[in-house]
matplotlib code that plots the C-alpha trace (Angstrom):
import matplotlib.pyplot as plt

x = [146.9, 143.7, 141.4, 139.4, 138.4, 135.2, 134.4, 130.9, 129.2, 127.1, 125.4, 127.4, 130.7, 133.3, 133.4, 135.6, 134.2, 136.9, 136.3, 138.9, 139.9, 139.7, 143.5, 143.6, 140.6, 142.3, 145.6, 143.8, 141.8, 143.9, 142.0, 140.4, 137.0, 137.2, 138.1, 134.5, 133.4, 132.0, 132.2, 133.4, 132.6, 134.9, 132.8, 135.7, 137.7, 134.6, 135.5, 133.7, 135.5, 133.8, 135.0, 134.5, 133.6, 130.7, 129.6, 125.8, 123.2, 122.3, 125.9, 125.7, 122.4, 123.7, 126.9, 125.3, 122.9, 126.0, 127.4, 124.1, 123.6, 127.2, 126.1, 123.7, 126.4, 124.1, 127.1, 127.9, 124.4, 122.9, 119.5, 117.0, 115.9, 112.6, 114.3, 116.6, 113.7, 111.8, 114.8, 115.3, 111.6, 111.5, 114.6, 113.2, 109.8, 111.4, 114.5, 114.1, 113.3, 116.3, 118.6, 117.6, 118.0, 121.5, 122.4, 121.2, 123.2, 126.4, 125.8, 125.4, 128.6, 130.7, 129.2, 131.0, 134.3, 133.6, 132.9, 136.2, 138.1, 136.5, 136.4]
y = [122.4, 121.9, 119.5, 116.3, 113.9, 111.8, 108.9, 108.2, 106.0, 108.1, 106.8, 103.6, 105.3, 106.2, 110.0, 112.0, 115.0, 117.3, 119.8, 122.5, 125.6, 128.8, 128.9, 125.3, 125.9, 128.9, 127.1, 124.1, 126.3, 129.4, 130.1, 133.6, 132.1, 130.0, 132.9, 133.4, 129.7, 128.1, 124.6, 123.0, 119.7, 117.9, 115.2, 113.5, 113.2, 112.3, 114.9, 117.7, 120.4, 122.4, 125.6, 124.9, 128.5, 128.3, 124.7, 124.4, 121.9, 124.1, 123.6, 119.9, 119.7, 122.0, 120.2, 116.8, 118.1, 119.0, 115.6, 113.8, 115.7, 115.0, 111.4, 112.7, 114.8, 117.8, 120.2, 119.4, 119.5, 122.5, 122.6, 125.3, 126.7, 124.9, 121.6, 122.0, 122.9, 119.8, 117.5, 119.1, 118.8, 115.2, 114.4, 116.1, 114.4, 111.0, 111.3, 114.5, 112.8, 110.4, 113.3, 115.3, 112.3, 111.7, 115.4, 115.6, 112.5, 113.9, 117.3, 115.7, 113.7, 116.7, 119.6, 119.2, 118.9, 122.2, 123.9, 122.7, 124.0, 127.4, 127.8]
z = [188.0, 190.1, 188.4, 189.0, 186.3, 186.5, 184.2, 182.9, 180.4, 178.0, 174.9, 175.3, 175.2, 177.9, 178.5, 180.8, 182.7, 183.8, 186.5, 186.6, 188.6, 186.7, 186.2, 185.0, 182.6, 181.1, 180.7, 179.1, 176.7, 175.8, 172.6, 172.7, 171.9, 175.1, 177.4, 178.6, 178.4, 181.4, 179.9, 176.7, 175.0, 172.6, 171.0, 169.1, 172.3, 174.4, 177.0, 178.7, 180.7, 183.4, 185.1, 188.8, 189.7, 187.2, 187.8, 187.8, 186.9, 183.9, 182.5, 182.9, 181.1, 178.4, 177.7, 177.7, 175.0, 172.9, 173.6, 172.7, 169.4, 168.4, 167.8, 165.2, 163.4, 163.8, 164.1, 160.5, 159.1, 157.4, 159.1, 159.3, 162.7, 162.3, 161.7, 164.7, 166.8, 165.8, 166.4, 169.9, 170.7, 169.6, 171.7, 174.8, 174.4, 174.1, 176.3, 178.3, 181.6, 181.3, 180.2, 183.3, 185.6, 184.2, 184.4, 188.0, 189.0, 187.5, 189.1, 192.6, 192.1, 191.0, 192.9, 196.2, 194.3, 192.5, 195.8, 197.3, 194.2, 194.5, 198.3]

ax = plt.figure().add_subplot(projection="3d")
ax.plot(x, y, z, "-o")
ax.set_aspect("equal")
plt.show()
């Protein structure tokens, strides 16, 4: 299984970012709903898996948003579109620059490993 695990501190917690080859990603996530996934976040396990062949800055930013909003239990809340939009806008206004800086740092750290797995 080709994979590399990175450890980060995010929101005060230890998270594992797992970069996997396509074969390893498919074996780790055999569920039909995961077949086309490029990345997956498991908030309770504090893990994010990335498919190396699809690894981009966009996916790092995207998955960290899932991780961040997990701290607010938003996946379990029944919020309207307008409420979610307001929460996201407030988050980006207050923390967007920091979120992008963190995401870019993670991307730079992992990108060369993704290229090696694919190439």
